[in-house]
N, C-alpha and C positions, 0 to 999 in steps of 0.2 A: 099883647104881646109884653107887656111889664111884667104880669105875671111870671112868664118865663124869667126873666133877668132877677128877680128877686122872689125870695121866700119870707117865709113870717119871720126868721130869725132877725136880730140885729146885724151880724154879719153873713152876707150870702156864701155861697160857696166857693171855694178857689177857683174852679172850673165856671161858675158866674161872672166872677171877678175878671176873668179872661175875657170871657164874651162881651160884657163890659166895655171893657179896654177895647178890644178892636171896633166894637159898636162905634164907641166915640171916636175912633182913630178915622172911621170911615164918614160918619156922618158930620164929623167936624173939616173934611178934606185932608189930613192929613194922608190919609189912603185913599187916592181914587178908586174908582171904581174900575177891576179890569186889571190892578195891578195884584201881584202876587202876593201874599201872606207869606209871613216867615214858616219854613215848615216846624212841624209839631216840637220836635227836638228842639231849636231855638226858643220856642213861645216856653217849653218848660225851664229852659236855662234862664231865660230874662224874668220870668215870675216863679221862679227857685221851685219845682214844683215838679210832680212825672208828667211822661210824655201822656201817660194815658189821660190824666186829668186835663192837660192841655189839648189833646186830642178832641176830649168831652167838651171843653169852651169852646174849640172851633167849630164840631158838629152842631152845637147849638146856634152858634153865630149862623150856620147856614141854614139851621131848625126855622127861623127867623128871617132868612130871605138877604142876607148881608152878606154871605160866602158862598162860595160853590168849589165843590172839588172836583177838579181837573184830573183824570188818569195820570201817573208819570209826572204829577205836581203837587205843589201843596195847594192849598184853597186861595181862590182868586177873590176880593174883593168885590161887593156889589152893592149897590144902590137904587133899590127898589122903587117903583113910584108909589106916591103917598096912594 
């Protein structure tokens, strides 16, 4: 999983930083499983990036099992079993 969250550069791409931010929020309990994550436009505002970069970060979070897209809603937080 860590290879999805970091590449060989010193600074990971912004979409990876977004994924890491919400990953930490979920694993540290600031966002509980089942809670809605912010919509992509809010994530983009918070991280001062484009909506497409924000969406890419949220999609990566879903790819590693810590979010799920629900039709008609933003992503919801998940905390998969180890």
